[in-house]
N, C-alpha and C positions, 0 to 999 in steps of 0.2 A: 504493500499500500504506499502510497506516496503521501507526503506531508499534508497536502491540501485535503485530502480524503479523511485522514486521521483527525484534522481540525474540525472538519464539518460532523465527523461522528460525535467528537467531544462536545461541540456546541449543540448539537440536536439532542443528545441525550441529557445534557445539562439542563436545557430549557423543559425537556420532559420531565425530568426528575423534579425540578423546581415547582412545575405546575401542579403535577399530581400531589406531591407532598406539602405543597402549600395549601391545597384544598383538603388534604387529609388533616392537616394540622389544626384546621378550624373545627374539626369534630371533636368534642369533649370525650375523653376516655380512650383516645388512641394512645398506643404505646409505641414508642420509637423501635424497639426490638421486635415486636409483633407486626409491625407494618414494613419497616425498611428491609429487613433480612429476607423475608420471602420474595418480595418484589424485586430486590436486587439479584436473588438467585435466579428469577425468572428471566431477567436481563441477561444474565451470563448463559443460561441454557438456550436462549434464543440465538446465541452466536454473535453477540455484539463484541467488537473488538476491546481489548483491556483498557484503551484510552477512553473509550465511551462508558465502560463499567464504572471506571474511576470518577469520570466527570458526573455520572448519574448519581453515584453514591454520595459524593461531596455536595452536590446541589440539593439532594434530597435530605440530607442531615441539616444543611444550613437553612433550608425551607421550613423544615419541620420544627426546628428550634426557635425560628423566628415567629412562626404563626401559633405555635403551641405555648400559650402562656396563661 
């Protein structure tokens, strides 16, 4: 994979993670481990490149902690 393709994977997965977990963070009673781990495993099993998985995971953690207060 070339650099541009990896950057696009990272940006796309980061946006997806931020949106999904931003919305999940607004639901009271959701737990980080119970939601982030299984969905990140799904992303891995779908065959997303490592850079996309890392970006998804970091964006998910950030969005979840920002919205879950």
